[in-house]
mmCIF file of the N, C-alpha and C atoms, coordinates in Angstrom:
data_MODEL
# 
_entry.id   MODEL 
# 
loop_
_atom_site.group_PDB 
_atom_site.id 
_atom_site.type_symbol 
_atom_site.label_atom_id 
_atom_site.label_alt_id 
_atom_site.label_comp_id 
_atom_site.label_asym_id 
_atom_site.label_entity_id 
_atom_site.label_seq_id 
_atom_site.pdbx_PDB_ins_code 
_atom_site.Cartn_x 
_atom_site.Cartn_y 
_atom_site.Cartn_z 
_atom_site.occupancy 
_atom_site.B_iso_or_equiv 
_atom_site.pdbx_formal_charge 
_atom_site.auth_seq_id 
_atom_site.auth_comp_id 
_atom_site.auth_asym_id 
_atom_site.auth_atom_id 
_atom_site.pdbx_PDB_model_num 
ATOM 1   N N  . UNK A 1 1  ? -15.674 -3.080  -33.873 1.00 0.00 ? 1  UNK A N  1 
ATOM 2   C CA . UNK A 1 1  ? -15.144 -4.423  -33.710 1.00 0.00 ? 1  UNK A CA 1 
ATOM 3   C C  . UNK A 1 1  ? -16.086 -5.198  -32.780 1.00 0.00 ? 1  UNK A C  1 
ATOM 4   N N  . UNK A 1 2  ? -16.384 -6.424  -33.148 1.00 0.00 ? 2  UNK A N  1 
ATOM 5   C CA . UNK A 1 2  ? -17.314 -7.226  -32.354 1.00 0.00 ? 2  UNK A CA 1 
ATOM 6   C C  . UNK A 1 2  ? -16.661 -7.688  -31.047 1.00 0.00 ? 2  UNK A C  1 
ATOM 7   N N  . UNK A 1 3  ? -17.528 -8.066  -30.115 1.00 0.00 ? 3  UNK A N  1 
ATOM 8   C CA . UNK A 1 3  ? -17.033 -8.552  -28.825 1.00 0.00 ? 3  UNK A CA 1 
ATOM 9   C C  . UNK A 1 3  ? -16.150 -9.795  -29.006 1.00 0.00 ? 3  UNK A C  1 
ATOM 10  N N  . UNK A 1 4  ? -16.526 -10.670 -29.930 1.00 0.00 ? 4  UNK A N  1 
ATOM 11  C CA . UNK A 1 4  ? -15.733 -11.877 -30.171 1.00 0.00 ? 4  UNK A CA 1 
ATOM 12  C C  . UNK A 1 4  ? -14.351 -11.548 -30.723 1.00 0.00 ? 4  UNK A C  1 
ATOM 13  N N  . UNK A 1 5  ? -14.299 -10.578 -31.647 1.00 0.00 ? 5  UNK A N  1 
ATOM 14  C CA . UNK A 1 5  ? -12.998 -10.168 -32.207 1.00 0.00 ? 5  UNK A CA 1 
ATOM 15  C C  . UNK A 1 5  ? -12.129 -9.528  -31.132 1.00 0.00 ? 5  UNK A C  1 
ATOM 16  N N  . UNK A 1 6  ? -12.763 -8.709  -30.273 1.00 0.00 ? 6  UNK A N  1 
ATOM 17  C CA . UNK A 1 6  ? -12.019 -8.091  -29.174 1.00 0.00 ? 6  UNK A CA 1 
ATOM 18  C C  . UNK A 1 6  ? -11.465 -9.171  -28.262 1.00 0.00 ? 6  UNK A C  1 
ATOM 19  N N  . UNK A 1 7  ? -12.281 -10.175 -27.935 1.00 0.00 ? 7  UNK A N  1 
ATOM 20  C CA . UNK A 1 7  ? -11.843 -11.264 -27.065 1.00 0.00 ? 7  UNK A CA 1 
ATOM 21  C C  . UNK A 1 7  ? -10.655 -12.013 -27.678 1.00 0.00 ? 7  UNK A C  1 
ATOM 22  N N  . UNK A 1 8  ? -10.739 -12.310 -28.976 1.00 0.00 ? 8  UNK A N  1 
ATOM 23  C CA . UNK A 1 8  ? -9.640  -13.015 -29.644 1.00 0.00 ? 8  UNK A CA 1 
ATOM 24  C C  . UNK A 1 8  ? -8.350  -12.205 -29.580 1.00 0.00 ? 8  UNK A C  1 
ATOM 25  N N  . UNK A 1 9  ? -8.467  -10.907 -29.820 1.00 0.00 ? 9  UNK A N  1 
ATOM 26  C CA . UNK A 1 9  ? -7.293  -10.040 -29.784 1.00 0.00 ? 9  UNK A CA 1 
ATOM 27  C C  . UNK A 1 9  ? -6.724  -9.967  -28.366 1.00 0.00 ? 9  UNK A C  1 
ATOM 28  N N  . UNK A 1 10 ? -7.624  -9.864  -27.367 1.00 0.00 ? 10 UNK A N  1 
ATOM 29  C CA . UNK A 1 10 ? -7.170  -9.846  -25.971 1.00 0.00 ? 10 UNK A CA 1 
ATOM 30  C C  . UNK A 1 10 ? -6.473  -11.156 -25.605 1.00 0.00 ? 10 UNK A C  1 
ATOM 31  N N  . UNK A 1 11 ? -7.024  -12.270 -26.074 1.00 0.00 ? 11 UNK A N  1 
ATOM 32  C CA . UNK A 1 11 ? -6.385  -13.562 -25.812 1.00 0.00 ? 11 UNK A CA 1 
ATOM 33  C C  . UNK A 1 11 ? -4.953  -13.565 -26.335 1.00 0.00 ? 11 UNK A C  1 
ATOM 34  N N  . UNK A 1 12 ? -4.771  -13.092 -27.554 1.00 0.00 ? 12 UNK A N  1 
ATOM 35  C CA . UNK A 1 12 ? -3.431  -13.054 -28.151 1.00 0.00 ? 12 UNK A CA 1 
ATOM 36  C C  . UNK A 1 12 ? -2.486  -12.162 -27.346 1.00 0.00 ? 12 UNK A C  1 
ATOM 37  N N  . UNK A 1 13 ? -2.965  -10.977 -26.976 1.00 0.00 ? 13 UNK A N  1 
ATOM 38  C CA . UNK A 1 13 ? -2.136  -10.025 -26.232 1.00 0.00 ? 13 UNK A CA 1 
ATOM 39  C C  . UNK A 1 13 ? -1.739  -10.613 -24.880 1.00 0.00 ? 13 UNK A C  1 
ATOM 40  N N  . UNK A 1 14 ? -2.720  -11.106 -24.144 1.00 0.00 ? 14 UNK A N  1 
ATOM 41  C CA . UNK A 1 14 ? -2.464  -11.643 -22.798 1.00 0.00 ? 14 UNK A CA 1 
ATOM 42  C C  . UNK A 1 14 ? -1.569  -12.870 -22.875 1.00 0.00 ? 14 UNK A C  1 
ATOM 43  N N  . UNK A 1 15 ? -1.837  -13.746 -23.828 1.00 0.00 ? 15 UNK A N  1 
ATOM 44  C CA . UNK A 1 15 ? -1.025  -14.964 -23.974 1.00 0.00 ? 15 UNK A CA 1 
ATOM 45  C C  . UNK A 1 15 ? 0.437   -14.620 -24.243 1.00 0.00 ? 15 UNK A C  1 
ATOM 46  N N  . UNK A 1 16 ? 0.640   -13.668 -25.148 1.00 0.00 ? 16 UNK A N  1 
ATOM 47  C CA . UNK A 1 16 ? 1.994   -13.269 -25.499 1.00 0.00 ? 16 UNK A CA 1 
ATOM 48  C C  . UNK A 1 16 ? 2.720   -12.639 -24.299 1.00 0.00 ? 16 UNK A C  1 
ATOM 49  N N  . UNK A 1 17 ? 2.037   -11.722 -23.600 1.00 0.00 ? 17 UNK A N  1 
ATOM 50  C CA . UNK A 1 17 ? 2.693   -11.003 -22.511 1.00 0.00 ? 17 UNK A CA 1 
ATOM 51  C C  . UNK A 1 17 ? 2.907   -11.856 -21.263 1.00 0.00 ? 17 UNK A C  1 
ATOM 52  N N  . UNK A 1 18 ? 2.016   -12.819 -21.027 1.00 0.00 ? 18 UNK A N  1 
ATOM 53  C CA . UNK A 1 18 ? 2.141   -13.639 -19.821 1.00 0.00 ? 18 UNK A CA 1 
ATOM 54  C C  . UNK A 1 18 ? 2.725   -15.023 -20.111 1.00 0.00 ? 18 UNK A C  1 
ATOM 55  N N  . UNK A 1 19 ? 3.071   -15.264 -21.376 1.00 0.00 ? 19 UNK A N  1 
ATOM 56  C CA . UNK A 1 19 ? 3.646   -16.545 -21.801 1.00 0.00 ? 19 UNK A CA 1 
ATOM 57  C C  . UNK A 1 19 ? 2.758   -17.725 -21.407 1.00 0.00 ? 19 UNK A C  1 
ATOM 58  N N  . UNK A 1 20 ? 1.487   -17.627 -21.794 1.00 0.00 ? 20 UNK A N  1 
ATOM 59  C CA . UNK A 1 20 ? 0.556   -18.724 -21.565 1.00 0.00 ? 20 UNK A CA 1 
ATOM 60  C C  . UNK A 1 20 ? -0.190  -19.017 -22.861 1.00 0.00 ? 20 UNK A C  1 
ATOM 61  N N  . UNK A 1 21 ? -0.887  -20.138 -22.896 1.00 0.00 ? 21 UNK A N  1 
ATOM 62  C CA . UNK A 1 21 ? -1.624  -20.523 -24.094 1.00 0.00 ? 21 UNK A CA 1 
ATOM 63  C C  . UNK A 1 21 ? -2.913  -19.697 -24.215 1.00 0.00 ? 21 UNK A C  1 
ATOM 64  N N  . UNK A 1 22 ? -3.226  -19.212 -25.414 1.00 0.00 ? 22 UNK A N  1 
ATOM 65  C CA . UNK A 1 22 ? -4.471  -18.461 -25.595 1.00 0.00 ? 22 UNK A CA 1 
ATOM 66  C C  . UNK A 1 22 ? -5.706  -19.239 -25.142 1.00 0.00 ? 22 UNK A C  1 
ATOM 67  N N  . UNK A 1 23 ? -5.684  -20.548 -25.329 1.00 0.00 ? 23 UNK A N  1 
ATOM 68  C CA . UNK A 1 23 ? -6.833  -21.385 -24.941 1.00 0.00 ? 23 UNK A CA 1 
ATOM 69  C C  . UNK A 1 23 ? -7.070  -21.380 -23.434 1.00 0.00 ? 23 UNK A C  1 
ATOM 70  N N  . UNK A 1 24 ? -6.046  -21.031 -22.662 1.00 0.00 ? 24 UNK A N  1 
ATOM 71  C CA . UNK A 1 24 ? -6.182  -20.987 -21.200 1.00 0.00 ? 24 UNK A CA 1 
ATOM 72  C C  . UNK A 1 24 ? -6.849  -19.694 -20.726 1.00 0.00 ? 24 UNK A C  1 
ATOM 73  N N  . UNK A 1 25 ? -7.086  -18.777 -21.642 1.00 0.00 ? 25 UNK A N  1 
ATOM 74  C CA . UNK A 1 25 ? -7.644  -17.477 -21.284 1.00 0.00 ? 25 UNK A CA 1 
ATOM 75  C C  . UNK A 1 25 ? -9.131  -17.464 -21.631 1.00 0.00 ? 25 UNK A C  1 
ATOM 76  N N  . UNK A 1 26 ? -9.957  -17.350 -20.605 1.00 0.00 ? 26 UNK A N  1 
ATOM 77  C CA . UNK A 1 26 ? -11.410 -17.311 -20.765 1.00 0.00 ? 26 UNK A CA 1 
ATOM 78  C C  . UNK A 1 26 ? -11.897 -15.893 -20.489 1.00 0.00 ? 26 UNK A C  1 
ATOM 79  N N  . UNK A 1 27 ? -13.123 -15.610 -20.877 1.00 0.00 ? 27 UNK A N  1 
ATOM 80  C CA . UNK A 1 27 ? -13.688 -14.286 -20.592 1.00 0.00 ? 27 UNK A CA 1 
ATOM 81  C C  . UNK A 1 27 ? -13.780 -14.048 -19.091 1.00 0.00 ? 27 UNK A C  1 
ATOM 82  N N  . UNK A 1 28 ? -13.963 -15.120 -18.338 1.00 0.00 ? 28 UNK A N  1 
ATOM 83  C CA . UNK A 1 28 ? -14.105 -14.996 -16.884 1.00 0.00 ? 28 UNK A CA 1 
ATOM 84  C C  . UNK A 1 28 ? -12.764 -14.991 -16.151 1.00 0.00 ? 28 UNK A C  1 
ATOM 85  N N  . UNK A 1 29 ? -11.667 -15.171 -16.875 1.00 0.00 ? 29 UNK A N  1 
ATOM 86  C CA . UNK A 1 29 ? -10.348 -15.239 -16.240 1.00 0.00 ? 29 UNK A CA 1 
ATOM 87  C C  . UNK A 1 29 ? -9.998  -13.925 -15.547 1.00 0.00 ? 29 UNK A C  1 
ATOM 88  N N  . UNK A 1 30 ? -9.559  -14.037 -14.296 1.00 0.00 ? 30 UNK A N  1 
ATOM 89  C CA . UNK A 1 30 ? -9.086  -12.888 -13.535 1.00 0.00 ? 30 UNK A CA 1 
ATOM 90  C C  . UNK A 1 30 ? -7.596  -12.745 -13.844 1.00 0.00 ? 30 UNK A C  1 
ATOM 91  N N  . UNK A 1 31 ? -7.168  -11.530 -14.174 1.00 0.00 ? 31 UNK A N  1 
ATOM 92  C CA . UNK A 1 31 ? -5.774  -11.329 -14.573 1.00 0.00 ? 31 UNK A CA 1 
ATOM 93  C C  . UNK A 1 31 ? -4.782  -11.782 -13.495 1.00 0.00 ? 31 UNK A C  1 
ATOM 94  N N  . UNK A 1 32 ? -5.074  -11.483 -12.244 1.00 0.00 ? 32 UNK A N  1 
ATOM 95  C CA . UNK A 1 32 ? -4.111  -11.804 -11.183 1.00 0.00 ? 32 UNK A CA 1 
ATOM 96  C C  . UNK A 1 32 ? -4.296  -13.208 -10.619 1.00 0.00 ? 32 UNK A C  1 
ATOM 97  N N  . UNK A 1 33 ? -5.516  -13.574 -10.239 1.00 0.00 ? 33 UNK A N  1 
ATOM 98  C CA . UNK A 1 33 ? -5.681  -14.873 -9.586  1.00 0.00 ? 33 UNK A CA 1 
ATOM 99  C C  . UNK A 1 33 ? -5.690  -16.046 -10.557 1.00 0.00 ? 33 UNK A C  1 
ATOM 100 N N  . UNK A 1 34 ? -6.299  -15.887 -11.728 1.00 0.00 ? 34 UNK A N  1 
ATOM 101 C CA . UNK A 1 34 ? -6.357  -17.006 -12.677 1.00 0.00 ? 34 UNK A CA 1 
ATOM 102 C C  . UNK A 1 34 ? -5.160  -17.059 -13.624 1.00 0.00 ? 34 UNK A C  1 
ATOM 103 N N  . UNK A 1 35 ? -4.695  -15.884 -14.048 1.00 0.00 ? 35 UNK A N  1 
ATOM 104 C CA . UNK A 1 35 ? -3.633  -15.837 -15.058 1.00 0.00 ? 35 UNK A CA 1 
ATOM 105 C C  . UNK A 1 35 ? -2.264  -15.504 -14.467 1.00 0.00 ? 35 UNK A C  1 
ATOM 106 N N  . UNK A 1 36 ? -2.221  -15.341 -13.153 1.00 0.00 ? 36 UNK A N  1 
ATOM 107 C CA . UNK A 1 36 ? -0.962  -15.130 -12.428 1.00 0.00 ? 36 UNK A CA 1 
ATOM 108 C C  . UNK A 1 36 ? -0.197  -13.877 -12.842 1.00 0.00 ? 36 UNK A C  1 
ATOM 109 N N  . UNK A 1 37 ? -0.914  -12.837 -13.254 1.00 0.00 ? 37 UNK A N  1 
ATOM 110 C CA . UNK A 1 37 ? -0.254  -11.572 -13.614 1.00 0.00 ? 37 UNK A CA 1 
ATOM 111 C C  . UNK A 1 37 ? 0.035   -10.786 -12.329 1.00 0.00 ? 37 UNK A C  1 
ATOM 112 N N  . UNK A 1 38 ? 1.241   -10.216 -12.237 1.00 0.00 ? 38 UNK A N  1 
ATOM 113 C CA . UNK A 1 38 ? 1.531   -9.355  -11.086 1.00 0.00 ? 38 UNK A CA 1 
ATOM 114 C C  . UNK A 1 38 ? 1.141   -7.923  -11.464 1.00 0.00 ? 38 UNK A C  1 
ATOM 115 N N  . UNK A 1 39 ? 1.325   -6.999  -10.542 1.00 0.00 ? 39 UNK A N  1 
ATOM 116 C CA . UNK A 1 39 ? 0.858   -5.629  -10.789 1.00 0.00 ? 39 UNK A CA 1 
ATOM 117 C C  . UNK A 1 39 ? 1.551   -4.993  -12.002 1.00 0.00 ? 39 UNK A C  1 
ATOM 118 N N  . UNK A 1 40 ? 2.817   -5.278  -12.205 1.00 0.00 ? 40 UNK A N  1 
ATOM 119 C CA . UNK A 1 40 ? 3.527   -4.738  -13.365 1.00 0.00 ? 40 UNK A CA 1 
ATOM 120 C C  . UNK A 1 40 ? 2.963   -5.329  -14.660 1.00 0.00 ? 40 UNK A C  1 
ATOM 121 N N  . UNK A 1 41 ? 2.674   -6.630  -14.639 1.00 0.00 ? 41 UNK A N  1 
ATOM 122 C CA . UNK A 1 41 ? 2.077   -7.268  -15.812 1.00 0.00 ? 41 UNK A CA 1 
ATOM 123 C C  . UNK A 1 41 ? 0.754   -6.594  -16.175 1.00 0.00 ? 41 UNK A C  1 
ATOM 124 N N  . UNK A 1 42 ? -0.049  -6.307  -15.161 1.00 0.00 ? 42 UNK A N  1 
ATOM 125 C CA . UNK A 1 42 ? -1.355  -5.686  -15.403 1.00 0.00 ? 42 UNK A CA 1 
ATOM 126 C C  . UNK A 1 42 ? -1.185  -4.303  -16.024 1.00 0.00 ? 42 UNK A C  1 
ATOM 127 N N  . UNK A 1 43 ? -0.238  -3.520  -15.513 1.00 0.00 ? 43 UNK A N  1 
ATOM 128 C CA . UNK A 1 43 ? 0.034   -2.189  -16.078 1.00 0.00 ? 43 UNK A CA 1 
ATOM 129 C C  . UNK A 1 43 ? 0.446   -2.321  -17.547 1.00 0.00 ? 43 UNK A C  1 
ATOM 130 N N  . UNK A 1 44 ? 1.325   -3.264  -17.838 1.00 0.00 ? 44 UNK A N  1 
ATOM 131 C CA . UNK A 1 44 ? 1.782   -3.460  -19.211 1.00 0.00 ? 44 UNK A CA 1 
ATOM 132 C C  . UNK A 1 44 ? 0.641   -3.929  -20.116 1.00 0.00 ? 44 UNK A C  1 
ATOM 133 N N  . UNK A 1 45 ? -0.219  -4.797  -19.586 1.00 0.00 ? 45 UNK A N  1 
ATOM 134 C CA . UNK A 1 45 ? -1.368  -5.249  -20.367 1.00 0.00 ? 45 UNK A CA 1 
ATOM 135 C C  . UNK A 1 45 ? -2.285  -4.079  -20.705 1.00 0.00 ? 45 UNK A C  1 
ATOM 136 N N  . UNK A 1 46 ? -2.586  -3.253  -19.718 1.00 0.00 ? 46 UNK A N  1 
ATOM 137 C CA . UNK A 1 46 ? -3.471  -2.104  -19.942 1.00 0.00 ? 46 UNK A CA 1 
ATOM 138 C C  . UNK A 1 46 ? -2.864  -1.169  -20.990 1.00 0.00 ? 46 UNK A C  1 
ATOM 139 N N  . UNK A 1 47 ? -1.571  -0.927  -20.903 1.00 0.00 ? 47 UNK A N  1 
ATOM 140 C CA . UNK A 1 47 ? -0.912  -0.063  -21.890 1.00 0.00 ? 47 UNK A CA 1 
ATOM 141 C C  . UNK A 1 47 ? -1.019  -0.669  -23.297 1.00 0.00 ? 47 UNK A C  1 
ATOM 142 N N  . UNK A 1 48 ? -0.872  -1.968  -23.397 1.00 0.00 ? 48 UNK A N  1 
ATOM 143 C CA . UNK A 1 48 ? -0.985  -2.644  -24.688 1.00 0.00 ? 48 UNK A CA 1 
ATOM 144 C C  . UNK A 1 48 ? -2.421  -2.583  -25.207 1.00 0.00 ? 48 UNK A C  1 
ATOM 145 N N  . UNK A 1 49 ? -3.395  -2.760  -24.302 1.00 0.00 ? 49 UNK A N  1 
ATOM 146 C CA . UNK A 1 49 ? -4.804  -2.649  -24.711 1.00 0.00 ? 49 UNK A CA 1 
ATOM 147 C C  . UNK A 1 49 ? -5.068  -1.259  -25.289 1.00 0.00 ? 49 UNK A C  1 
ATOM 148 N N  . UNK A 1 50 ? -4.537  -0.234  -24.629 1.00 0.00 ? 50 UNK A N  1 
ATOM 149 C CA . UNK A 1 50 ? -4.724  1.139   -25.102 1.00 0.00 ? 50 UNK A CA 1 
ATOM 150 C C  . UNK A 1 50 ? -4.181  1.300   -26.523 1.00 0.00 ? 50 UNK A C  1 
ATOM 151 N N  . UNK A 1 51 ? -2.982  0.773   -26.756 1.00 0.00 ? 51 UNK A N  1 
ATOM 152 C CA . UNK A 1 51 ? -2.351  0.886   -28.072 1.00 0.00 ? 51 UNK A CA 1 
ATOM 153 C C  . UNK A 1 51 ? -3.096  0.086   -29.134 1.00 0.00 ? 51 UNK A C  1 
ATOM 154 N N  . UNK A 1 52 ? -3.389  -1.165  -28.831 1.00 0.00 ? 52 UNK A N  1 
ATOM 155 C CA . UNK A 1 52 ? -3.996  -2.066  -29.812 1.00 0.00 ? 52 UNK A CA 1 
ATOM 156 C C  . UNK A 1 52 ? -5.418  -1.654  -30.207 1.00 0.00 ? 52 UNK A C  1 
ATOM 157 N N  . UNK A 1 53 ? -6.175  -1.143  -29.248 1.00 0.00 ? 53 UNK A N  1 
ATOM 158 C CA . UNK A 1 53 ? -7.564  -0.792  -29.520 1.00 0.00 ? 53 UNK A CA 1 
ATOM 159 C C  . UNK A 1 53 ? -7.774  0.716   -29.689 1.00 0.00 ? 53 UNK A C  1 
ATOM 160 N N  . UNK A 1 54 ? -6.700  1.471   -29.548 1.00 0.00 ? 54 UNK A N  1 
ATOM 161 C CA . UNK A 1 54 ? -6.750  2.926   -29.705 1.00 0.00 ? 54 UNK A CA 1 
ATOM 162 C C  . UNK A 1 54 ? -7.821  3.551   -28.802 1.00 0.00 ? 54 UNK A C  1 
ATOM 163 N N  . UNK A 1 55 ? -7.775  3.154   -27.522 1.00 0.00 ? 55 UNK A N  1 
ATOM 164 C CA . UNK A 1 55 ? -8.698  3.703   -26.521 1.00 0.00 ? 55 UNK A CA 1 
ATOM 165 C C  . UNK A 1 55 ? -7.900  4.153   -25.302 1.00 0.00 ? 55 UNK A C  1 
ATOM 166 N N  . UNK A 1 56 ? -8.296  5.273   -24.703 1.00 0.00 ? 56 UNK A N  1 
ATOM 167 C CA . UNK A 1 56 ? -7.637  5.679   -23.454 1.00 0.00 ? 56 UNK A CA 1 
ATOM 168 C C  . UNK A 1 56 ? -8.235  4.890   -22.297 1.00 0.00 ? 56 UNK A C  1 
ATOM 169 N N  . UNK A 1 57 ? -7.387  4.456   -21.377 1.00 0.00 ? 57 UNK A N  1 
ATOM 170 C CA . UNK A 1 57 ? -7.876  3.757   -20.187 1.00 0.00 ? 57 UNK A CA 1 
ATOM 171 C C  . UNK A 1 57 ? -7.318  4.489   -18.974 1.00 0.00 ? 57 UNK A C  1 
ATOM 172 N N  . UNK A 1 58 ? -8.195  5.181   -18.278 1.00 0.00 ? 58 UNK A N  1 
ATOM 173 C CA . UNK A 1 58 ? -7.792  5.929   -17.085 1.00 0.00 ? 58 UNK A CA 1 
ATOM 174 C C  . UNK A 1 58 ? -7.315  4.969   -15.999 1.00 0.00 ? 58 UNK A C  1 
ATOM 175 N N  . UNK A 1 59 ? -6.419  5.444   -15.123 1.00 0.00 ? 59 UNK A N  1 
ATOM 176 C CA . UNK A 1 59 ? -5.886  4.610   -14.056 1.00 0.00 ? 59 UNK A CA 1 
ATOM 177 C C  . UNK A 1 59 ? -6.988  4.022   -13.182 1.00 0.00 ? 59 UNK A C  1 
ATOM 178 N N  . UNK A 1 60 ? -8.005  4.848   -12.893 1.00 0.00 ? 60 UNK A N  1 
ATOM 179 C CA . UNK A 1 60 ? -9.108  4.382   -12.047 1.00 0.00 ? 60 UNK A CA 1 
ATOM 180 C C  . UNK A 1 60 ? -9.848  3.216   -12.708 1.00 0.00 ? 60 UNK A C  1 
ATOM 181 N N  . UNK A 1 61 ? -10.078 3.330   -14.002 1.00 0.00 ? 61 UNK A N  1 
ATOM 182 C CA . UNK A 1 61 ? -10.749 2.267   -14.758 1.00 0.00 ? 61 UNK A CA 1 
ATOM 183 C C  . UNK A 1 61 ? -9.864  1.028   -14.798 1.00 0.00 ? 61 UNK A C  1 
ATOM 184 N N  . UNK A 1 62 ? -8.584  1.228   -15.050 1.00 0.00 ? 62 UNK A N  1 
ATOM 185 C CA . UNK A 1 62 ? -7.647  0.104   -15.110 1.00 0.00 ? 62 UNK A CA 1 
ATOM 186 C C  . UNK A 1 62 ? -7.622  -0.649  -13.787 1.00 0.00 ? 62 UNK A C  1 
ATOM 187 N N  . UNK A 1 63 ? -7.708  0.071   -12.682 1.00 0.00 ? 63 UNK A N  1 
ATOM 188 C CA . UNK A 1 63 ? -7.696  -0.554  -11.364 1.00 0.00 ? 63 UNK A CA 1 
ATOM 189 C C  . UNK A 1 63 ? -8.915  -1.415  -11.109 1.00 0.00 ? 63 UNK A C  1 
ATOM 190 N N  . UNK A 1 64 ? -10.010 -1.108  -11.799 1.00 0.00 ? 64 UNK A N  1 
ATOM 191 C CA . UNK A 1 64 ? -11.240 -1.889  -11.635 1.00 0.00 ? 64 UNK A CA 1 
ATOM 192 C C  . UNK A 1 64 ? -11.353 -3.015  -12.662 1.00 0.00 ? 64 UNK A C  1 
ATOM 193 N N  . UNK A 1 65 ? -10.420 -3.075  -13.594 1.00 0.00 ? 65 UNK A N  1 
ATOM 194 C CA . UNK A 1 65 ? -10.443 -4.070  -14.659 1.00 0.00 ? 65 UNK A CA 1 
ATOM 195 C C  . UNK A 1 65 ? -9.760  -5.343  -14.158 1.00 0.00 ? 65 UNK A C  1 
ATOM 196 N N  . UNK A 1 66 ? -10.535 -6.260  -13.616 1.00 0.00 ? 66 UNK A N  1 
ATOM 197 C CA . UNK A 1 66 ? -9.913  -7.446  -13.022 1.00 0.00 ? 66 UNK A CA 1 
ATOM 198 C C  . UNK A 1 66 ? -10.050 -8.708  -13.877 1.00 0.00 ? 66 UNK A C  1 
ATOM 199 N N  . UNK A 1 67 ? -11.037 -8.732  -14.776 1.00 0.00 ? 67 UNK A N  1 
ATOM 200 C CA . UNK A 1 67 ? -11.204 -9.913  -15.627 1.00 0.00 ? 67 UNK A CA 1 
ATOM 201 C C  . UNK A 1 67 ? -11.113 -9.529  -17.100 1.00 0.00 ? 67 UNK A C  1 
ATOM 202 N N  . UNK A 1 68 ? -10.955 -10.545 -17.916 1.00 0.00 ? 68 UNK A N  1 
ATOM 203 C CA . UNK A 1 68 ? -10.922 -10.324 -19.365 1.00 0.00 ? 68 UNK A CA 1 
ATOM 204 C C  . UNK A 1 68 ? -12.248 -9.703  -19.813 1.00 0.00 ? 68 UNK A C  1 
ATOM 205 N N  . UNK A 1 69 ? -13.358 -10.164 -19.240 1.00 0.00 ? 69 UNK A N  1 
ATOM 206 C CA . UNK A 1 69 ? -14.664 -9.606  -19.601 1.00 0.00 ? 69 UNK A CA 1 
ATOM 207 C C  . UNK A 1 69 ? -14.751 -8.119  -19.250 1.00 0.00 ? 69 UNK A C  1 
ATOM 208 N N  . UNK A 1 70 ? -14.156 -7.720  -18.125 1.00 0.00 ? 70 UNK A N  1 
ATOM 209 C CA . UNK A 1 70 ? -14.125 -6.297  -17.768 1.00 0.00 ? 70 UNK A CA 1 
ATOM 210 C C  . UNK A 1 70 ? -13.449 -5.490  -18.871 1.00 0.00 ? 70 UNK A C  1 
ATOM 211 N N  . UNK A 1 71 ? -12.344 -6.004  -19.380 1.00 0.00 ? 71 UNK A N  1 
ATOM 212 C CA . UNK A 1 71 ? -11.614 -5.314  -20.447 1.00 0.00 ? 71 UNK A CA 1 
ATOM 213 C C  . UNK A 1 71 ? -12.467 -5.248  -21.715 1.00 0.00 ? 71 UNK A C  1 
ATOM 214 N N  . UNK A 1 72 ? -13.112 -6.357  -22.057 1.00 0.00 ? 72 UNK A N  1 
ATOM 215 C CA . UNK A 1 72 ? -13.977 -6.386  -23.240 1.00 0.00 ? 72 UNK A CA 1 
ATOM 216 C C  . UNK A 1 72 ? -15.087 -5.342  -23.104 1.00 0.00 ? 72 UNK A C  1 
ATOM 217 N N  . UNK A 1 73 ? -15.760 -5.341  -21.954 1.00 0.00 ? 73 UNK A N  1 
ATOM 218 C CA . UNK A 1 73 ? -16.874 -4.419  -21.734 1.00 0.00 ? 73 UNK A CA 1 
ATOM 219 C C  . UNK A 1 73 ? -16.434 -2.967  -21.907 1.00 0.00 ? 73 UNK A C  1 
ATOM 220 N N  . UNK A 1 74 ? -15.271 -2.645  -21.339 1.00 0.00 ? 74 UNK A N  1 
ATOM 221 C CA . UNK A 1 74 ? -14.782 -1.269  -21.431 1.00 0.00 ? 74 UNK A CA 1 
ATOM 222 C C  . UNK A 1 74 ? -14.440 -0.903  -22.872 1.00 0.00 ? 74 UNK A C  1 
ATOM 223 N N  . UNK A 1 75 ? -13.746 -1.773  -23.564 1.00 0.00 ? 75 UNK A N  1 
ATOM 224 C CA . UNK A 1 75 ? -13.339 -1.489  -24.948 1.00 0.00 ? 75 UNK A CA 1 
ATOM 225 C C  . UNK A 1 75 ? -14.568 -1.341  -25.841 1.00 0.00 ? 75 UNK A C  1 
ATOM 226 N N  . UNK A 1 76 ? -15.568 -2.203  -25.676 1.00 0.00 ? 76 UNK A N  1 
ATOM 227 C CA . UNK A 1 76 ? -16.808 -2.091  -26.449 1.00 0.00 ? 76 UNK A CA 1 
ATOM 228 C C  . UNK A 1 76 ? -17.474 -0.746  -26.196 1.00 0.00 ? 76 UNK A C  1 
ATOM 229 N N  . UNK A 1 77 ? -17.482 -0.315  -24.925 1.00 0.00 ? 77 UNK A N  1 
ATOM 230 C CA . UNK A 1 77 ? -18.153 0.921   -24.542 1.00 0.00 ? 77 UNK A CA 1 
ATOM 231 C C  . UNK A 1 77 ? -17.477 2.160   -25.149 1.00 0.00 ? 77 UNK A C  1 
ATOM 232 N N  . UNK A 1 78 ? -16.149 2.169   -25.202 1.00 0.00 ? 78 UNK A N  1 
ATOM 233 C CA . UNK A 1 78 ? -15.437 3.397   -25.608 1.00 0.00 ? 78 UNK A CA 1 
ATOM 234 C C  . UNK A 1 78 ? -14.866 3.401   -27.019 1.00 0.00 ? 78 UNK A C  1 
ATOM 235 N N  . UNK A 1 79 ? -14.915 2.266   -27.701 1.00 0.00 ? 79 UNK A N  1 
ATOM 236 C CA . UNK A 1 79 ? -14.312 2.259   -29.038 1.00 0.00 ? 79 UNK A CA 1 
ATOM 237 C C  . UNK A 1 79 ? -15.101 3.130   -30.003 1.00 0.00 ? 79 UNK A C  1 
ATOM 238 N N  . UNK A 1 80 ? -14.378 3.651   -30.951 1.00 0.00 ? 80 UNK A N  1 
ATOM 239 C CA . UNK A 1 80 ? -15.000 4.507   -31.967 1.00 0.00 ? 80 UNK A CA 1 
ATOM 240 C C  . UNK A 1 80 ? -15.840 3.641   -32.896 1.00 0.00 ? 80 UNK A C  1 
ATOM 241 N N  . UNK A 1 81 ? -17.022 4.131   -33.272 1.00 0.00 ? 81 UNK A N  1 
ATOM 242 C CA . UNK A 1 81 ? -17.905 3.321   -34.154 1.00 0.00 ? 81 UNK A CA 1 
ATOM 243 C C  . UNK A 1 81 ? -17.307 3.120   -35.535 1.00 0.00 ? 81 UNK A C  1 
# 
């Protein structure tokens, strides 16, 4: 899956879970400071990313995933070819 497709899918997931407009979600958006996600929201987002992209995300990695671009980079790195 291309980086652009991953970004579009992440926009949809984040928008739905945080009740915000997909257009408000940029690659540089920080989940907590820009998108107002609390710690529970972030956990739920990571779990959804794991399901939607069929990738495992370790807790340590999830803790370092602060922006949408961080999530994209990780998914690109670990997704099955």
